[in-house]
N, C-alpha and C positions, 0 to 999 in steps of 0.2 A: 504493499500500499504506499510505503513512504517513498519506494522509488518511483510509482506513478507520479506522486505528488512533484518529486523533483524534476521529473520530466515534464511534466505540465509546465513549471515556472521557468525552465529551461527555453519550452518552447514560445512561451508567452514573452520571455525577454528577448528573443532574438526575433519575434515579428513587431514588437514595439522598436527594435533597433532599426529597421526598415523604414517605419512612419516618418514622415517629414517633422512632425510635431514633437514626437518623444524620442526619436533618434538621438540628435544632438546632445540632448539632455542626459539620455542613458550613459553615451560615451562620456560626458564630462563626470558623472559620476563614478564609473569605472576608472577614469584616469585619475579623479581625486582619490580614490580608495588604493590604486597602486602608490600614489603619491605618500600617502598614510603610513601603508607598509613600509616604503623605504625609510620614513622617517622613524616608525619604530624600531627597527633594525639597528639605526644610528645611535638611538636611546637606548637599548638594551646594550651596545658594546660599550657607550659611556657608563653605564649603570654597573658594568662588570669591571671595568677600568678602574673606577672611582671606589668600588667596594674593597677591591685588591687594595689601591693605596691606602685607604682608613683601614683595611685590616691589618696592614705593616707597620702604619704610623703609630696606631693607639693600641697596640697589644698589650701594654701595661694599664691601660685605661680600661678596667672591666664594667664600669658604671655605664659608660656611652655605648662603646662598642664591644660586643663579647669577641673571642678569639674566633669562634666558628663562623666560616667565609659566609654561611648562607643567611645566617642571621643579619650580618653585615650588609649583605645584598639586600635583603628584604626591609631594613631600615632604609638604605639609600632608596629604595623603591619608595618608601614611604614619603621620605624627604624630598623625592624629585616631583610627589603629586601636591605638596605643600604642607603635610602633616609635621610641623615644627615644635610639637610639644612633646618634650624631652623631660621626662621624670625619672628618677631611679626606680619607681615602683614598677616600669614596664620590664625592666631587665633582671631582677630578682627573682 
């Protein structure tokens, strides 16, 4: 049933790409999604890089960043989204 629904959506999108009124709009949306994908790849690379740097620099400061790389990556992900609520209760 799910394959049939996916096939129906693909046919609908392909049919709308041909029309003059919806075609350019859908092409623009597809181009924006590709640009967003590229931006997310670059963002993840920077997150990995800064998580490694913070993990190496702040090894002895266990309140802010823990020695686990994945915890540091998760905290850098939160900070990049704007969550700067840093308290020692989160890390204990």
